[in-house]
C-alpha positions as a Markdown table, in Angstrom:
| # | Residue | x | y | z |
|---|---|---|---|---|
| 1 | Met | -22.5 | -3.5 | 8.9 |
| 2 | Thr | -22.2 | 0.3 | 8.4 |
| 3 | Gln | -21.1 | 1.1 | 4.8 |
| 4 | Arg | -17.5 | 2.4 | 4.7 |
| 5 | Thr | -15.8 | 4.4 | 1.9 |
| 6 | Ile | -12.6 | 2.5 | 1.1 |
| 7 | Val | -9.8 | 3.5 | -1.3 |
| 8 | Val | -7.8 | 0.6 | -2.8 |
| 9 | Thr | -4.6 | 1.6 | -4.7 |
| 10 | Gly | -3.8 | -0.8 | -7.5 |
| 11 | Gly | -7.4 | -1.9 | -7.4 |
| 12 | Asn | -7.7 | -2.8 | -11.1 |
| 13 | Ala | -5.6 | -6.0 | -11.0 |
| 14 | Gly | -4.2 | -8.8 | -8.9 |
| 15 | Ile | -4.7 | -8.7 | -5.2 |
| 16 | Gly | -6.1 | -5.2 | -5.3 |
| 17 | Arg | -8.9 | -6.2 | -7.7 |
| 18 | Ala | -9.7 | -9.1 | -5.5 |
| 19 | Ile | -9.8 | -6.8 | -2.4 |
| 20 | Ala | -12.1 | -4.4 | -4.2 |
| 21 | Gln | -14.4 | -7.3 | -5.3 |
| 22 | Gln | -14.7 | -8.7 | -1.8 |
| 23 | Leu | -15.3 | -5.3 | -0.2 |
| 24 | Ala | -18.0 | -4.5 | -2.8 |
| 25 | Gln | -19.6 | -7.9 | -2.1 |
| 26 | Ala | -19.7 | -6.9 | 1.5 |
| 27 | Gly | -21.7 | -3.8 | 0.7 |
| 28 | Gln | -18.8 | -1.3 | 1.0 |
| 29 | His | -18.4 | 1.8 | -1.1 |
| 30 | Val | -15.1 | 1.0 | -3.0 |
| 31 | Val | -12.9 | 3.4 | -4.9 |
| 32 | Ile | -10.2 | 1.7 | -7.0 |
| 33 | Val | -7.1 | 3.6 | -8.1 |
| 34 | Ser | -5.5 | 2.6 | -11.4 |
| 35 | Arg | -2.6 | 4.1 | -13.3 |
| 36 | Asp | -4.0 | 3.1 | -16.6 |
| 37 | Ala | -7.4 | 4.6 | -17.5 |
| 38 | Gly | -8.3 | 1.8 | -19.9 |
| 39 | Arg | -7.5 | -1.0 | -17.6 |
| 40 | Gly | -9.1 | 0.8 | -14.8 |
| 41 | Ala | -12.4 | 1.3 | -16.7 |
| 42 | Ala | -12.4 | -2.4 | -17.7 |
| 43 | Ala | -11.9 | -3.4 | -14.0 |
| 44 | Leu | -14.6 | -1.0 | -12.9 |
| 45 | Ala | -17.2 | -2.4 | -15.3 |
| 46 | Ala | -16.3 | -6.0 | -14.4 |
| 47 | Leu | -16.5 | -5.2 | -10.6 |
| 48 | Arg | -19.8 | -3.5 | -10.9 |
| 49 | Ala | -21.2 | -6.4 | -13.0 |
| 50 | Glu | -19.8 | -9.1 | -10.6 |
| 51 | Thr | -20.9 | -7.5 | -7.4 |
| 52 | Gly | -23.7 | -5.1 | -8.1 |
| 53 | Gly | -22.0 | -2.9 | -5.6 |
| 54 | Gln | -21.0 | 0.7 | -5.4 |
| 55 | Val | -17.6 | 0.9 | -7.1 |
| 56 | Glu | -15.8 | 4.0 | -8.4 |
| 57 | Leu | -12.6 | 4.6 | -10.3 |
| 58 | Val | -10.0 | 7.3 | -9.9 |
| 59 | Val | -7.1 | 7.3 | -12.3 |
| 60 | Gly | -3.8 | 8.2 | -10.8 |
| 61 | Asp | -0.1 | 7.7 | -11.2 |
| 62 | Leu | 2.0 | 6.7 | -8.1 |
| 63 | Gly | 5.2 | 7.0 | -10.1 |
| 64 | Ser | 6.1 | 10.6 | -9.1 |
| 65 | Val | 5.6 | 13.1 | -6.3 |
| 66 | Ala | 3.5 | 15.3 | -8.5 |
| 67 | Gly | 1.4 | 12.3 | -9.7 |
| 68 | Val | 0.6 | 11.3 | -6.1 |
| 69 | Arg | -0.4 | 14.9 | -5.2 |
| 70 | Arg | -2.7 | 15.0 | -8.2 |
| 71 | Leu | -4.2 | 11.7 | -7.2 |
| 72 | Ala | -4.8 | 12.9 | -3.6 |
| 73 | Asp | -6.5 | 16.0 | -4.9 |
| 74 | Ala | -8.7 | 14.0 | -7.1 |
| 75 | Leu | -9.7 | 11.7 | -4.3 |
| 76 | Leu | -10.4 | 14.5 | -1.9 |
| 77 | Ala | -12.5 | 16.3 | -4.5 |
| 78 | Gln | -14.5 | 13.1 | -5.2 |
| 79 | Leu | -14.9 | 11.7 | -1.7 |
| 80 | Pro | -16.5 | 13.8 | 1.1 |
| 81 | Arg | -15.9 | 10.9 | 3.4 |
| 82 | Leu | -13.1 | 8.4 | 3.7 |
| 83 | Asp | -13.0 | 5.5 | 6.2 |
| 84 | Val | -10.3 | 3.2 | 5.0 |
| 85 | Leu | -7.2 | 3.5 | 2.9 |
| 86 | Ile | -5.6 | 0.3 | 1.6 |
| 87 | Asn | -2.1 | 1.0 | 0.2 |
| 88 | Asn | -1.9 | -2.0 | -2.0 |
| 89 | Ala | -0.2 | -0.9 | -5.2 |
| 90 | Gly | 3.3 | -2.1 | -5.8 |
| 91 | Ile | 5.9 | -2.9 | -8.5 |
| 92 | Trp | 8.9 | -5.1 | -8.8 |
| 93 | Pro | 11.2 | -3.5 | -11.5 |
| 94 | Thr | 13.4 | -5.5 | -13.8 |
| 95 | Arg | 16.2 | -2.9 | -13.8 |
| 96 | Arg | 17.1 | 0.4 | -12.2 |
| 97 | Ala | 15.0 | 3.3 | -13.4 |
| 98 | Leu | 14.6 | 6.8 | -12.0 |
| 99 | Asn | 11.5 | 8.9 | -12.1 |
| 100 | Ala | 11.3 | 12.7 | -12.8 |
| 101 | Asp | 12.2 | 13.3 | -9.1 |
| 102 | Gly | 15.4 | 11.3 | -9.5 |
| 103 | Leu | 14.0 | 8.5 | -7.3 |
| 104 | Glu | 14.2 | 4.8 | -8.0 |
| 105 | Met | 10.8 | 3.6 | -9.2 |
| 106 | Ala | 10.2 | 0.8 | -6.7 |
| 107 | Phe | 11.1 | 3.1 | -3.8 |
| 108 | Met | 8.7 | 5.7 | -5.2 |
| 109 | Val | 5.8 | 3.5 | -5.9 |
| 110 | Asn | 6.1 | 1.0 | -3.0 |
| 111 | His | 7.1 | 3.5 | -0.3 |
| 112 | Leu | 7.1 | 7.2 | -1.0 |
| 113 | Ala | 3.7 | 7.1 | -2.8 |
| 114 | Pro | 1.8 | 5.5 | 0.1 |
| 115 | Phe | 3.7 | 7.8 | 2.5 |
| 116 | Leu | 2.6 | 10.9 | 0.7 |
| 117 | Leu | -0.9 | 9.7 | -0.2 |
| 118 | Thr | -1.6 | 8.8 | 3.4 |
| 119 | His | -0.3 | 12.2 | 4.5 |
| 120 | Arg | -2.6 | 14.0 | 2.1 |
| 121 | Leu | -5.6 | 11.9 | 2.9 |
| 122 | Leu | -5.2 | 11.8 | 6.7 |
| 123 | Pro | -7.3 | 14.8 | 7.5 |
| 124 | Arg | -10.2 | 13.2 | 5.7 |
| 125 | Leu | -9.6 | 9.9 | 7.5 |
| 126 | Arg | -9.4 | 11.6 | 10.9 |
| 127 | Ala | -12.8 | 13.1 | 10.2 |
| 128 | Ser | -14.3 | 9.6 | 10.1 |
| 129 | Ala | -14.8 | 7.7 | 13.3 |
| 130 | Ser | -12.4 | 4.8 | 13.7 |
| 131 | Ala | -10.7 | 5.1 | 10.4 |
| 132 | Arg | -8.1 | 2.5 | 9.3 |
| 133 | Ile | -5.0 | 2.4 | 7.1 |
| 134 | Val | -3.9 | -1.0 | 5.8 |
| 135 | Asn | -0.4 | -1.3 | 4.3 |
| 136 | Val | 0.0 | -4.4 | 2.1 |
| 137 | Asn | 3.5 | -5.7 | 2.7 |
| 138 | Ala | 5.4 | -8.8 | 1.8 |
| 139 | Gly | 7.3 | -11.4 | 3.8 |
| 140 | Leu | 10.3 | -10.7 | 1.6 |
| 141 | Tyr | 10.9 | -7.5 | 3.7 |
| 142 | Val | 13.1 | -9.6 | 6.0 |
| 143 | Arg | 15.8 | -9.5 | 3.3 |
| 144 | Gly | 15.8 | -5.7 | 3.2 |
| 145 | Lys | 18.9 | -3.8 | 4.1 |
| 146 | Leu | 18.0 | -0.2 | 3.9 |
| 147 | Asp | 20.7 | 2.4 | 3.1 |
| 148 | Leu | 19.1 | 5.8 | 3.2 |
| 149 | Glu | 21.9 | 7.3 | 1.2 |
| 150 | Lys | 21.6 | 4.8 | -1.6 |
| 151 | Thr | 18.2 | 3.0 | -1.7 |
| 152 | Pro | 16.0 | 5.9 | -2.6 |
| 153 | Tyr | 18.1 | 6.6 | -5.7 |
| 154 | Gly | 18.7 | 3.0 | -6.7 |
| 155 | Ala | 22.5 | 3.3 | -6.0 |
| 156 | Asp | 22.3 | -0.2 | -4.4 |
| 157 | Phe | 19.8 | -1.6 | -6.9 |
| 158 | Ser | 19.2 | -5.2 | -7.5 |
| 159 | Ala | 15.9 | -6.6 | -8.6 |
| 160 | Leu | 15.4 | -8.8 | -5.5 |
| 161 | Asn | 17.0 | -6.7 | -2.8 |
| 162 | Ser | 15.6 | -3.4 | -3.9 |
| 163 | Tyr | 12.1 | -4.8 | -3.8 |
| 164 | Ala | 12.8 | -6.2 | -0.3 |
| 165 | Asn | 14.2 | -2.8 | 0.8 |
| 166 | Thr | 10.9 | -1.1 | -0.2 |
| 167 | Lys | 8.9 | -3.7 | 1.8 |
| 168 | Leu | 11.2 | -3.0 | 4.8 |
| 169 | Cys | 10.3 | 0.6 | 4.3 |
| 170 | Asn | 6.6 | -0.4 | 4.5 |
| 171 | Gly | 7.2 | -2.0 | 7.9 |
| 172 | Leu | 9.1 | 1.0 | 9.2 |
| 173 | Phe | 6.5 | 3.4 | 7.9 |
| 174 | Thr | 3.8 | 1.5 | 9.6 |
| 175 | Val | 5.6 | 1.5 | 13.0 |
| 176 | Glu | 6.3 | 5.2 | 12.9 |
| 177 | Leu | 2.9 | 6.2 | 11.6 |
| 178 | Ala | 1.2 | 4.1 | 14.3 |
| 179 | Arg | 3.3 | 5.9 | 16.9 |
| 180 | Arg | 2.2 | 9.3 | 15.6 |
| 181 | Leu | -1.5 | 8.2 | 15.3 |
| 182 | Ala | -1.8 | 6.8 | 18.8 |
| 183 | Gly | -5.0 | 8.1 | 20.4 |
| 184 | Ser | -6.2 | 9.8 | 17.2 |
| 185 | Gly | -8.9 | 7.4 | 16.4 |
| 186 | Val | -7.0 | 6.3 | 13.2 |
| 187 | Thr | -5.1 | 3.0 | 13.1 |
| 188 | Val | -2.6 | 1.6 | 10.7 |
| 189 | Asn | -1.4 | -2.0 | 10.3 |
| 190 | Ala | 0.7 | -3.9 | 7.8 |
| 191 | Val | -0.2 | -7.3 | 6.3 |
| 192 | His | 1.6 | -10.0 | 4.4 |
| 193 | Pro | -1.3 | -11.4 | 2.3 |
| 194 | Gly | 0.4 | -14.8 | 1.7 |
| 195 | Val | 2.3 | -16.2 | -1.2 |
| 196 | Ile | 0.0 | -15.2 | -4.0 |
| 197 | Arg | -0.2 | -15.9 | -7.7 |
| 198 | Thr | 0.0 | -12.4 | -9.4 |
| 199 | Arg | 2.1 | -11.0 | -12.2 |
| 200 | Leu | 4.5 | -9.2 | -9.8 |
| 201 | Gly | 8.1 | -10.1 | -10.6 |
| 202 | Glu | 7.4 | -11.9 | -13.8 |
| 203 | Ser | 9.3 | -9.4 | -15.9 |
| 204 | Arg | 12.5 | -10.3 | -14.1 |
| 205 | Arg | 14.1 | -12.1 | -17.0 |
| 206 | Pro | 15.6 | -14.6 | -17.4 |
| 207 | Leu | 13.7 | -15.9 | -14.3 |
| 208 | Thr | 10.3 | -15.2 | -15.7 |
| 209 | Trp | 9.6 | -18.7 | -16.8 |
| 210 | Leu | 10.8 | -20.0 | -13.4 |
| 211 | Met | 8.5 | -17.6 | -11.6 |
| 212 | Arg | 5.5 | -18.7 | -13.7 |
| 213 | Leu | 6.3 | -22.3 | -13.0 |
| 214 | Ala | 6.6 | -21.8 | -9.3 |
| 215 | Lys | 3.4 | -19.8 | -9.2 |
| 216 | Arg | 1.3 | -22.7 | -10.4 |
| 217 | Gly | 1.3 | -23.9 | -6.8 |
| 218 | Trp | 0.7 | -20.5 | -5.2 |
| 219 | Ala | -2.7 | -19.2 | -3.9 |
| 220 | Pro | -4.9 | -17.1 | -6.2 |
| 221 | Pro | -5.5 | -13.4 | -5.6 |
| 222 | Glu | -8.8 | -14.1 | -4.0 |
| 223 | Ala | -6.9 | -15.8 | -1.1 |
| 224 | Gly | -4.5 | -12.9 | -0.9 |
| 225 | Ala | -7.4 | -10.4 | -0.5 |
| 226 | Arg | -8.9 | -12.0 | 2.6 |
| 227 | Ala | -6.4 | -10.6 | 5.1 |
| 228 | Pro | -6.5 | -7.0 | 3.9 |
| 229 | Val | -10.3 | -7.1 | 3.8 |
| 230 | Trp | -10.3 | -8.5 | 7.3 |
| 231 | Leu | -8.1 | -5.7 | 8.6 |
| 232 | Ala | -10.3 | -3.2 | 6.8 |
| 233 | Leu | -13.6 | -4.4 | 8.2 |
| 234 | Ala | -13.3 | -6.8 | 11.2 |
| 235 | Glu | -14.5 | -5.6 | 14.6 |
| 236 | Glu | -12.0 | -7.8 | 16.3 |
| 237 | Val | -9.2 | -5.6 | 15.1 |
| 238 | Ala | -10.9 | -2.3 | 15.8 |
| 239 | Gly | -8.4 | -0.2 | 17.7 |
| 240 | Val | -5.4 | -2.4 | 16.9 |
| 241 | Asn | -2.6 | -0.2 | 15.8 |
| 242 | Gly | 1.0 | -0.6 | 14.6 |
| 243 | Arg | 0.9 | -4.4 | 14.2 |
| 244 | Tyr | 2.1 | -6.7 | 11.5 |
| 245 | Phe | -0.1 | -9.6 | 10.3 |
| 246 | Asn | 1.0 | -12.7 | 8.4 |
| 247 | Glu | -2.4 | -13.2 | 6.7 |
| 248 | Thr | -4.8 | -13.0 | 9.6 |
| 249 | Ser | -2.3 | -14.0 | 12.4 |
| 250 | Glu | -0.4 | -11.4 | 14.2 |
| 251 | Ala | 3.4 | -11.8 | 13.8 |
| 252 | Leu | 6.4 | -10.0 | 15.1 |
| 253 | Leu | 8.3 | -7.7 | 12.7 |
| 254 | Ser | 12.0 | -8.3 | 12.3 |
| 255 | Pro | 14.3 | -6.2 | 14.5 |
| 256 | Ala | 15.2 | -4.1 | 11.5 |
| 257 | Ala | 11.6 | -3.2 | 10.8 |
| 258 | Gln | 11.2 | -2.3 | 14.5 |
| 259 | Asp | 14.2 | 0.0 | 14.6 |
| 260 | Ala | 12.7 | 3.2 | 15.9 |
| 261 | Ala | 15.7 | 5.3 | 15.0 |
| 262 | Leu | 15.8 | 4.1 | 11.5 |
| 263 | Ala | 12.0 | 4.5 | 11.2 |
| 264 | Arg | 12.3 | 8.2 | 12.2 |
| 265 | Gln | 15.2 | 8.8 | 9.9 |
| 266 | Leu | 13.2 | 7.3 | 7.0 |
| 267 | Trp | 10.3 | 9.4 | 7.9 |
| 268 | Thr | 12.4 | 12.6 | 7.9 |
| 269 | Leu | 13.9 | 11.7 | 4.6 |
| 270 | Ser | 10.5 | 10.9 | 3.1 |
| 271 | Glu | 9.1 | 14.2 | 4.2 |
| 272 | Lys | 12.0 | 15.9 | 2.4 |
| 273 | Leu | 11.6 | 13.9 | -0.8 |
| 274 | Ala | 7.8 | 14.3 | -0.9 |
| 275 | Gly | 7.9 | 18.0 | -0.1 |
| 276 | Val | 5.9 | 17.5 | 3.1 |
| 277 | Glu | 6.1 | 20.4 | 5.5 |
| 278 | Glu | 3.4 | 19.5 | 8.1 |
| 279 | Glu | 4.2 | 17.0 | 10.8 |
| 280 | Ile | 1.7 | 14.2 | 11.3 |
| 281 | Leu | 0.7 | 14.4 | 15.0 |
| 282 | Ala | 3.3 | 13.3 | 17.6 |
| 283 | Thr | 6.9 | 14.3 | 16.9 |
| 284 | Asp | 8.6 | 13.6 | 20.2 |
């Protein structure tokens, strides 16, 4: 297998770390993105020791537009080649919080950050033959009810529904980006990795103890990594574009996630919020 250079956001913990580990074990050049420098360095040392593979760290904050731009610049400066981008990082906030841009944090980290990071890295991806983008989603997206006048600013915030709204955004982003990338040699797909035991959602008091109890029967991060790794590497999905996978089985997105008009409206708003001026490929 040809070695690919693969960026994994949130690669220092949970499913992201397991993705990085499995990719490194498969002989890939892996770059993990971590918000926290100390935790990132610890994960980097452990991954190198565990795999003996080529693993690098880039510290970056997905919590603001400026932070994502700095991260993209750092990745572009460090990586002359990029074959796969795995948008894995995500948060599930306890309560409504706005960032410096006036945006609700889950919307920023879970949707706008991958939107902007993908946009900034796309020229480098397009320079690589058969590049891939993998958006890690969650089955909870089916609960999403996106209101473009409220959701980005947390005006409709609730811990469960706001997270679901951002996951619906992931589906809509994947559908619209795939339309724009058609015929470009770059593909994008979304994946629900399964019901996985991570720390996501555990801060949602008073339900934290219930979450921890329920998670005892959930699959470990290593299981959740398999589908994203498969989408990143498998020859059988080469050229597959704009699809949604429930683990490694293709599944239909909900009607809301396939709403072409809503996807374009979200795209236009995201461009405005992220300060993006250049259109990505097709616009008709």
